[in-house]
N, C-alpha and C positions, 0 to 999 in steps of 0.2 A: 573732064571734071565731073565726077560722079555726084549725083544728088543723093543725100543721106536723109534718113527719116527716123524720128524718135518721138516718144512722148516728151512734152516739155511744159514748163510753167513760165509764163512771161513775168519778168521781174520789174524792168523799167524801160522807158522809151525816151529818146531825145530827138527833137527835130533837127534835120540837117539839110542844107540846100533849100529848095523851095517846097518840095513835097515829100522828101524821103524821111524815114525815121531810122535811127540807130536803135536796135532792140537788144537788151540784155535778157537772155533766157536760159533757164536751167533745164538741161535734158537728162533723161534717165540714162541714156547709153553713152553720151559723150561729155557730160559735165556741163559746167557753165560756159556759155558762148556769147559772143556779140556779133550781130549781123546787121546788114542794111536791108530794110524793107522798101524797095523802090516804089515811088509814087503812092505810098500808103496814105498820105494826107489828101491826095487828089481823088483817089478812087477807093471805095471800100469793097470792091467786088471780090478781091482775092483774100482779104483779111477780115472784113466785116468788123465785129466787135472783139475779135480774138486778140487784139493788141492791148486790151485792158490789163493792168497789172494783176497778177495772181490768177490769170486764166489758164486752165489746164487744157492743152491742145495737142494734136498730132502735128508736128512740124516737119516741113520739107525744106532742106537748105543745101547749099553747095559750098565746099571749101576750095579756095583757089590757092595755088602754090605761093608761098611767101606773103600772102595777104593777111592782114590782122583781123579783118572782118569777113565773116561768111556772107553769102548771098541768101537771104531769107526769101524763099519763093512762095510759101503757102502755110497757113495755119488753119487747122480744122478743129473747131471748138469741141472739147469733150465735157468740160464743166466750166461754167462762168460764174464768178462771184456776183454778177449782176442778175443772175437768174432768180434771186431772192432779195428781199429788202436789205439794204446796207446802210446802217446808221453810222454816226460819227465814231462810235467805239469800235465797231467792226472794221471800218475803213482804216482806223489807226492801227489795229491789230494786223490787218493785211499788209499795211505799209511796213510794219515792223518785220514781218517775215521777209519781205522783199529786200529791205535794207540790210538785214543780217546776212542773208544768203549772197547778195551782190558784193558785200564787203569781205565776207569770210571765205568764200569758196574760190580756189584757184581756177583759172580757165583750163578747159580741155582735160579735166580730171574727173572721171566718173565717180559719183558718190551715191551708190544705189540706196544705202540705208538712209541718207539724208533725203533723197527724193521720196522714198516711201513715208518717211516722217512727215514731210511737207504735205503730201496727198492726204494723209490721215488727219492732220490738223485742219486742213482746208475744209474737209467734210464736217468737222466739228465746229468750224467757225461760221458756217452758213446760217443765216437767220431763218431756218426752216421751221414752219409751224408743224408740230407733230400731233396727229390726232390722238384722242384718249385711248388708253390701253395698248399703246404701241409697246413692243418688246425689244430689248437689246439683243443684238447679235454681235458676238466678238469673233473676229477672224484674224488672230495673230497679233503681232507686235510691231513697233515702229521699224524694226529691222526685218519684219516678215510681211504679213498681209495687212490690209487696212479694212475698216468697216464703216458703213454709213453712220451718220449722226442720228442718235435717238435720245429723246428726252421724254420721260414719262410725265403725264399730265396729272395735276391735282384736281380733285373734285370734278372729274370728267371734262375738263376744259383743255383746249390745245395750249401748248406752250412753245416758246422759242428758245432754241439752244443759246446759252450764254457764251461769250467769247473768252471769258477769263480762264476757264479750264484749258482751252486749246492753247492760249498764250502761255500759260504756266508750263504745260506739257512740252510745247515747242522749245521754250527757253532752256528748260532743264536738259532735255535730250540733245539739243544743239550743242550745249556746253559739253556734254559727255562725248558726243561724236567728234567734236573738235579736239578731244584729248585734254580738255581743260578742267576736268572734274575728278579730283582724287577721291579715294574711298570716303564716302560720307558717313560711314559707320565708325570711323576712328579719327582721332585728333591728328591734324597734319603735322604737329610738332613732335609729340611724344609717341604717337601710334596707339595710345590707349583707347579702349572702346568708349564712345560717347554715351552720355546719358541725357535723356530729355530734360528740359528746363535748365540745362547748363551749357547750351551750345551757342556759339557765336561765330561771326564771320567778319572779315575785314576787307576794305576796298583796296588794300595793298598786297593781298596774298590770296592764293587759291586755297580751296578747301575750308574745313571747319575746325574750330578750336574747342578744347575742353575748358572748364572753368579755370583750371590752373594756368593755362597759357593764353587766356584772353588778354588782349592788350587794350590800352585806353581808348583807341579809336574804333573798337569792335562794336558791332550791332548784334543784338540777340536774334536767334532763329527760334521761333516758337516750337514747342513740342509737336503741335499739329502739323506745321509745315515740314518739320524734319521727317515725321512718320509718313506724310504725304509724298515727300520726295522719294522715299524708299519704295513706296507702292508704285509710283510713276515709273521707276526704273525696272519694274517687274511686269508691267501690264500694258496693254494697248490703250490708246486714247479712248476708244469706244467703251472701255470698262468704267470710265468716269462720267459718261454722258448723262446718266440718270441721277447723279448726285446733285444736291443743291450746291451752287457755286456762286455765292455773292462776291462782290468786287473785292472785299477785304480778305477773302480766303486765299492763302498762298501769297499774299502781297509781299511779305518779307522774303519768301523764297524767290519770287520774281526779281526783287531788288538784289539778292545775292547773285543770281545768274547774270543779271544785267551788268553789275559791276565787273564780273569776271569777263564777260564778252567785251565790254568797252576797254578794259585794261589791256587785253590782248590785241584788240583791233587798233588800239592807240588813238581812239577818237570817240567823241560823244555821238550817240545815235539820235538823229533828229526825230525819228518816229517815237523813240522812247520819251522824248520831251513832250510830245503830243499825248501820249498815253498817261504821263504823269499829270497833265492838266485835266484829264478825264478821271483822275483818281486811281489809275491802275498801278 
C-alpha cells in the first residue's frame, strides 16, 4: 500500500467514532478524495490546524484496495485561511468554495485548472492588509499560474482585499470549467451577437438572451456585469485586485452563475443562502 502525496485543499470534515474525522479534500494530482484522519480529535500533533476548511496543504495519504476512503496520514500547512483575520463575509465565501467543489467535482478525477482557480481565489479572499504603494504582479490565468493578492491603498493607508471580486471570479470560472457556460457574447436562442443594456438570463436555462428572446421570468444582466464577465474570462484574478469592488458590483452576475450551478447540481447551496443574508 503505497503512500501518495499531493498539494491539497481541505473542503469539509465530519466526526466519526470517538476521535476520527472523515475529511473531504481536493488534490491537485488525484482530484477530490475522502479519507479518514485517525485520532484527529484526540491529538493535534499530526494535523495541527491543517484540517480547517480551505487550508492549502501538502497531503500524505494511502489508498487501500476496494476501500471507499483513503487513510489520511499527514497534512503540512502551506497556506491557512486563519493566518489573517476572517470576518463573517469571508467565512461565507470560503464555505461557498468548499460546498461547490464538494458537490460538483467527481471523486478521483484530477481537475488541474479547477485546482489552480481555487488557489488563485483563495489568495484574493484573504483579508490581508496591503501597505501603501504596493504594486500588482500578474502571473498567468486560472488555467495557468496564480499570483498573490494585491490591493492598492488610497491616501497612503493600508487596505484589506475585499472578497466579492474573488467570489465573482470563482463563480463565473467554475461555471465555465464545468461546461455550463455557453458563449456569453451571443444569444443562446438565435445566436445573434448580444448588445449591452439588452441582455437577460433565466433560472430555467443556461446562457444569455437577447431582447427579442427574453422571456417573462428573465432577469436583466447589466452592461457593466456583462462586460466584466468578458474581462474575467480573459484575465487572471490578480488583474482585478486593485479595482474598487463594492458589494453590489457584479451582484447580478453572481446571481446568474449561482442559478446555473444550483440548477445543474439539483440542489440549493446553503452557503449561498448565508451570502444572500450578507447582501452578496
